[in-house]
C-alpha positions in Angstrom: 182.0 98.4 91.9 181.8 98.1 88.2 178.0 98.1 88.3 178.0 101.3 90.4 180.4 103.0 88.0 178.0 102.1 85.1 175.0 103.5 86.9 176.9 106.6 87.8 177.9 107.1 84.1 174.3 106.7 83.0 173.1 109.1 85.6 175.6 111.7 84.5 174.6 111.2 80.9 171.0 111.7 81.8 171.8 114.8 83.7 173.6 116.3 80.7 170.9 115.1 78.3 168.8 117.3 76.1 166.5 119.5 78.3 162.9 118.3 78.9 161.6 121.7 79.6 160.2 123.4 76.4 158.0 126.1 75.1 157.1 125.0 71.6 155.0 126.3 68.6 153.5 123.9 66.1 152.1 124.1 62.6 150.3 121.1 61.2 148.1 119.5 58.6 145.0 117.8 60.0 142.2 115.5 58.8 138.8 114.6 60.2 137.9 110.9 60.1 134.3 111.8 59.2 133.4 115.2 57.8 130.5 117.3 59.3 128.7 118.1 56.1 124.9 118.0 56.3 124.6 119.0 59.9 122.3 121.8 61.2 124.9 124.4 62.1 127.6 123.5 59.6 125.4 124.1 56.5 121.8 123.9 57.6 121.6 120.3 56.2 122.3 121.7 52.7 119.3 123.9 52.8 118.2 125.4 49.4 121.0 123.3 47.8 123.6 125.9 48.8 126.1 123.1 49.3 127.7 121.1 52.1 130.5 122.1 54.5 132.1 118.7 54.1 135.8 119.3 53.9 137.9 116.7 55.8 141.4 118.1 55.5 142.7 121.3 57.0 145.5 123.1 58.8 146.2 123.8 62.4 148.3 125.9 64.7 149.2 125.3 68.3 151.5 125.9 71.2 152.6 123.9 74.2 154.6 123.8 77.4 156.6 120.7 78.5 157.7 120.5 82.2 160.3 118.1 83.4 158.9 115.6 85.9 161.4 112.7 86.5 164.0 110.4 85.0 162.7 107.0 84.1 163.5 104.6 87.1 164.4 101.7 84.7 166.3 103.6 82.0 168.1 106.7 83.4 168.7 108.2 80.0 165.0 108.4 79.4 162.7 110.8 81.1 159.1 111.8 81.6 157.7 115.3 81.1 154.2 116.8 81.5 152.8 118.5 78.5 150.1 121.2 78.3 149.2 121.7 74.6 146.6 124.0 73.0 145.7 123.1 69.4 143.4 124.7 66.9 142.4 123.1 63.6 140.2 124.3 60.8 138.9 121.5 58.6 136.4 123.2 56.3 135.5 126.7 55.3 132.8 127.1 52.7 130.0 129.5 51.7 126.9 127.6 52.7 123.4 128.2 54.1 123.7 129.9 57.5 121.5 128.3 60.2 120.6 131.5 62.0 117.5 132.3 59.9 116.2 128.8 60.0 116.6 128.6 63.8 115.0 132.0 64.3 112.1 131.0 62.0 112.8 133.8 59.5 110.4 133.4 56.6 112.8 134.9 54.1 114.9 131.8 54.1 118.5 130.9 55.0 121.3 133.4 54.4 124.3 132.1 52.5 127.6 132.9 54.2 131.0 131.5 55.0 131.1 129.0 57.9 134.2 127.4 59.4 134.3 123.8 60.8 137.0 123.8 63.4 138.2 122.2 66.6 140.0 123.6 69.7 141.6 121.1 72.0 143.5 121.7 75.3 145.5 118.6 76.1 147.2 117.5 79.3 149.4 114.5 78.9 152.6 112.7 80.0 155.4 112.7 77.4 158.0 109.9 77.6 161.3 110.9 76.0 164.0 108.5 74.8 167.6 109.6 75.5 171.0 108.2 74.6 170.8 109.4 70.9 172.7 112.6 71.2 170.8 115.6 69.7 168.0 113.4 68.5 165.2 112.8 71.0 162.2 110.6 70.1 159.1 110.8 72.3 155.7 109.3 72.7 152.4 110.3 74.4 150.6 107.0 75.3 147.5 108.6 76.8 146.5 112.2 77.3 143.3 114.0 78.3 141.8 116.4 75.8 139.2 119.1 76.5 137.5 119.8 73.2 135.5 122.7 71.8 133.5 121.8 68.6 132.6 124.6 66.3 129.9 124.9 65.0 128.0 123.0 67.8 126.4 119.6 67.3 122.8 119.2 66.2 121.8 119.2 69.9 123.5 122.6 70.2 126.3 121.2 72.5 129.9 122.1 71.8 132.0 120.9 74.7 133.5 117.4 74.9 136.4 115.4 76.4 138.6 112.9 74.6 141.7 110.8 74.4 144.9 112.0 72.9 148.0 110.2 71.8 151.1 111.0 69.8 154.6 110.3 68.7 157.4 112.4 67.4 161.1 113.3 67.4 163.0 116.5 68.3 166.4 117.6 67.0 168.5 120.0 69.1 170.0 122.7 66.9 171.7 124.4 69.8 171.2 123.9 73.5 168.4 126.5 73.7 166.6 125.7 70.4 165.2 122.6 68.7 163.0 121.6 65.8 160.7 118.6 65.7 158.0 116.6 63.8 155.2 114.7 65.2 151.9 112.8 64.6 148.9 113.2 66.9 145.5 111.6 67.1 142.5 112.9 69.1 139.2 111.0 69.7 136.2 112.7 71.3 133.9 110.9 73.7 130.8 111.8 71.7 129.1 113.4 74.7 127.6 116.2 72.7 126.0 113.6 70.3 128.9 114.3 68.0 131.9 111.9 67.7 134.9 113.9 66.5 138.1 112.0 65.5 141.0 113.7 63.8 144.7 113.2 63.1 147.4 115.8 62.7 150.9 115.8 61.2 153.0 118.8 62.3 156.3 120.5 62.6 157.4 122.5 65.6 160.0 125.0 66.9 160.9 124.8 70.6 162.7 126.9 73.1 164.4 124.6 75.6 165.0 125.3 79.3 
């Protein structure tokens, strides 16, 4: 009887816990593991000595949707949500030799202009949330699937890739309908377009709970 009462209490606590459903908006600071300077479409391999588009660090903005899936069978105060996250990061933005004239065979030489090195990722992942800490709710993403768009494209002119995404963070509920959070995320591309992109991101988020 005592065991049943304990389980009932935990189940009640889990039911009243901080909501798993969220729409959140995120701003972050990101960093490429290896910069893309010296490539064909980032700076035309430093043609005419115009410079390299070799910035590693940048900023990003994103938004996501968390949908409640289930309570953890072993720990009723914990739960599992499904996350759909769209993340855009710009790592470098410099005035360099533009590749269009070189590719087109223009004899006048490469035109210098501003070129951005960026990454767009759409992530689908399970998010495991830890309960029992009141308004504080840590979480982890152990393994997520990222669909990646590399811009500019690789030297082989391919720009689409898939990758692995993981993360960890914590949310704090201001009121029932609103929370703030911080997190760290890491994304690794498969290298399918002959370009292996790896980047990390530290961000802050504002979420609407439901």
